[in-house]
C-alpha positions in Angstrom: 9.9 22.1 -16.1 11.2 22.9 -19.8 14.3 24.9 -19.2 17.8 24.5 -20.5 19.7 26.0 -17.8 20.8 22.3 -16.5 22.3 21.6 -19.8 25.1 24.5 -19.5 28.6 23.0 -19.2 27.4 19.3 -18.8 29.9 16.7 -20.3 27.2 14.2 -20.3 25.3 13.8 -23.8 22.5 11.5 -22.6 22.2 7.7 -23.0 25.1 6.6 -20.5 24.2 3.1 -19.1 23.8 2.8 -15.3 25.6 -0.2 -13.8 23.2 -3.3 -14.1 21.6 -4.2 -10.8 21.7 -8.0 -11.8 24.2 -10.3 -14.2 20.9 -11.4 -15.7 19.9 -8.0 -16.6 23.2 -7.5 -18.1 22.9 -10.5 -20.4 19.3 -9.7 -21.4 20.2 -5.8 -22.3 18.0 -4.5 -19.2 20.3 -1.6 -18.8 18.8 1.9 -17.2 20.2 4.9 -19.2 20.3 8.4 -18.3 18.2 10.9 -19.9 15.7 8.2 -20.6 12.8 6.8 -18.5 12.4 3.3 -17.7 8.9 1.9 -16.6 8.3 -1.2 -14.4 4.8 -2.3 -14.7 3.1 -5.0 -12.8 -0.1 -6.0 -10.7 -0.6 -4.9 -7.0 1.7 -7.0 -5.0 4.1 -8.2 -7.8 7.1 -6.7 -6.6 7.5 -3.5 -8.2 8.8 -1.5 -5.0 11.1 -4.3 -4.1 13.1 -4.4 -7.5 13.2 -0.6 -7.6 14.8 -0.4 -4.2 17.1 -3.2 -5.4 18.1 -1.3 -8.5 18.5 2.0 -6.4 20.5 0.3 -3.7 22.8 -1.6 -6.0 23.5 1.2 -8.6 25.6 3.1 -5.9 25.0 6.4 -8.1 23.3 9.6 -6.5 19.7 8.8 -6.6 16.5 10.9 -5.6 13.7 8.5 -4.5 10.1 9.7 -4.7 8.4 7.0 -2.3 4.7 8.6 -2.5 3.3 4.8 -2.4 5.1 3.9 0.9 6.3 5.7 4.0 9.6 6.5 5.5 9.4 3.8 8.3 8.4 0.8 6.0 11.1 2.0 3.2 13.8 1.9 6.0 12.6 -1.5 7.2 12.6 -2.8 3.6 16.4 -1.4 3.1 17.4 -2.8 6.5 16.1 -6.1 5.5 17.8 -6.2 2.2 21.0 -4.8 3.5 21.2 -7.3 6.6 19.5 -10.2 4.6 17.0 -10.4 7.6 13.4 -10.7 7.7 11.3 -7.5 7.8 9.9 -8.2 11.1 13.6 -8.7 12.3 14.5 -5.1 10.5 11.6 -3.6 12.4 12.9 -4.8 16.0 16.4 -3.6 15.0 14.9 -0.1 14.2 13.1 0.1 17.7 15.6 -1.8 19.9 19.2 -1.1 18.2 18.9 2.1 16.5 22.3 2.9 16.3 23.3 -0.5 14.5 20.4 0.1 12.3 21.6 3.6 11.4 25.1 2.2 10.7 23.6 -0.4 8.1 21.4 2.4 6.6 24.3 4.5 6.3 25.7 1.9 3.7 23.1 3.3 1.4 23.6 7.3 1.8 23.5 7.6 -1.9 19.9 7.4 -1.6 17.9 10.4 -0.8 14.2 10.3 -0.2 11.0 12.2 -0.6 8.0 11.0 0.9 5.0 13.3 -0.5 2.0 11.1 -0.6 0.7 12.9 -3.7 3.4 15.0 -5.3 2.6 17.4 -7.9 5.1 17.8 -11.2 6.4 21.1 -9.4 6.9 19.1 -6.2 9.1 16.9 -8.2 11.0 19.7 -10.0 11.5 21.7 -6.7 12.9 18.2 -4.9 15.4 18.1 -7.9 16.5 21.7 -7.7 17.0 21.3 -4.2 19.4 18.4 -4.8 21.2 20.2 -7.2 21.5 23.2 -4.7 22.8 21.1 -2.1 25.3 18.7 -3.9 25.9 20.8 -7.1 24.8 18.1 -9.6 21.4 16.6 -10.6 20.7 13.1 -9.5 22.0 10.4 -11.7 19.0 8.3 -11.0 15.4 9.3 -10.0 12.9 6.8 -9.0 9.2 7.6 -9.0 6.9 5.2 -6.9 4.4 5.4 -8.5 2.9 7.1 -11.5 -0.7 7.0 -10.2 0.5 9.0 -7.1 1.4 12.1 -9.2 -1.2 14.7 -8.6 -2.6 15.9 -12.1 -5.3 18.5 -11.2 -7.7 19.4 -14.2 -6.9 16.0 -16.0 -8.9 12.9 -16.3 -7.0 10.3 -14.9 -5.4 8.5 -18.0 -5.0 11.7 -19.6 -3.1 13.2 -16.7 -0.9 10.1 -16.5 0.1 10.7 -20.1 0.8 14.4 -19.5 3.0 13.3 -16.2 5.0 10.9 -18.3 5.5 13.7 -21.1 6.9 15.9 -18.3 9.1 13.3 -16.7 10.5 12.5 -20.1 11.7 16.4 -20.0 13.0 16.1 -16.6 15.1 13.0 -17.7 16.6 15.2 -20.8 16.8 18.2 -18.5 18.8 16.9 -15.7 20.4 13.7 -17.8 19.1 11.6 -15.0 17.9 8.0 -15.6 14.1 8.2 -14.6 12.5 4.9 -13.3 9.0 5.0 -13.1 6.7 2.5 -11.4 3.3 1.8 -12.7 0.3 -0.6 -12.5 -0.9 -3.2 -15.3 -4.4 -4.1 -15.7 -5.6 -6.8 -13.0 -7.0 -9.8 -14.5 -5.0 -9.4 -17.8 -3.9 -12.4 -19.4 0.1 -13.3 -19.1 1.9 -15.6 -16.9 4.3 -15.0 -15.1 4.8 -11.5 -16.9 2.0 -9.7 -18.6 2.3 -8.1 -22.1 3.3 -4.6 -22.9 -0.7 -4.2 -24.0 -1.6 -4.6 -20.1 0.0 -1.6 -19.0 -2.7 0.9 -17.9 -3.6 4.2 -19.5 -1.4 4.0 -22.7 1.6 5.4 -21.4 3.9 2.9 -22.9 4.9 4.8 -25.8 7.1 7.4 -23.9 9.6 5.2 -21.9 12.7 3.9 -23.8 12.1 0.6 -21.7 9.3 -1.1 -20.3 9.7 -4.1 -17.9 6.6 -6.2 -16.7 7.0 -8.4 -13.7 5.4 -11.1 -12.1 6.2 -13.8 -9.6 6.7 -17.8 -10.4 6.8 -20.7 -8.1 9.0 -23.6 -8.5 8.8 -25.9 -6.0 9.5 -24.4 -2.9 11.3 -21.6 -4.3 9.9 -18.3 -5.7 11.1 -16.0 -8.5 10.5 -12.6 -9.6 10.2 -12.7 -13.5 11.2 -9.7 -15.4 10.0 -9.3 -19.1 11.5 -6.6 -21.1 8.3 -5.9 -23.6 9.9 -2.7 -24.9 13.5 -1.9 -25.4 15.0 0.8 -27.6 18.6 -0.4 -26.8 18.3 -4.3 -26.8 16.0 -7.2 -27.4 12.2 -7.1 -26.4 9.2 -9.2 -26.7 5.9 -7.4 -26.1 4.1 -10.5 -25.3 6.1 -10.8 -22.3 6.7 -14.5 -22.6 10.6 -13.9 -22.9 11.7 -13.1 -19.3 14.6 -13.4 -16.7 14.0 -14.9 -13.3 15.6 -13.7 -10.0 15.4 -15.7 -6.9 13.0 -13.7 -4.4 12.0 -13.6 -1.0 9.6 -10.9 -0.4 9.8 -11.1 3.7 13.6 -10.5 3.5 13.4 -8.0 0.6 15.8 -10.8 -1.0 16.7 -10.4 -4.8 19.4 -12.0 -6.4 20.7 -13.7 -9.6 19.8 -17.8 -9.9 22.6 -20.4 -11.0 19.8 -22.4 -12.8 18.3 -21.2 -15.8 14.7 -22.7 -16.2 13.5 -23.8 -19.5 10.8 -21.1 -19.5 13.5 -18.4 -19.7 14.6 -17.7 -23.2 16.4 -14.4 -22.9 
């Protein structure tokens, strides 16, 4: 994966920011950047895939999305629900009963290109990037890897394999000048509400990303929020404890994520 051929005749120098997915992200300096890795970490069911899909959909840049953790049907249903602001149940019915209408909606996100290999190797990732470059004559602006633990690293102990994978993903980010977004798990039961601290990230892999975000859900009355804490950020403010975070309105059934008008007292970013 360590080749320099992709850097020939490229005007970009790396570090260029991607469009922020939410106004709250822009205010807090939570900005994905090209040639850098951003990691989103959280417990199972926290909403990692939901926010990654929202970021990719809203960025509107050429994106290669490795969905090892979720199959094609489920991702189509989620994207359809998110784009149409309907429940995932209704989205699934639309896929089945109104396929032409569903296709029209999904076409609005034709900047997203997918790989659904369940246990991709690093070579699989590199081959998919090369295929993208062959077809489109350029590298992806954004690469999403969902998630780190699904990358097959034969011959490595689990945590050692994750660290080796992160190093290779860093080379891939620099080689392609792509922003690489990696989803990963935190340790279950680790203290921190709603967002866990940087030390909760599994496998000691938080040294490599330029930015690490931990996420968690918070209930306020009848409203649910997805909270995002920058616990590491080379380009902006960060608090490794996870106590400083931004909140997004969240409805998992509709895959709805949006800026909120009210800023709660717990938010200090």
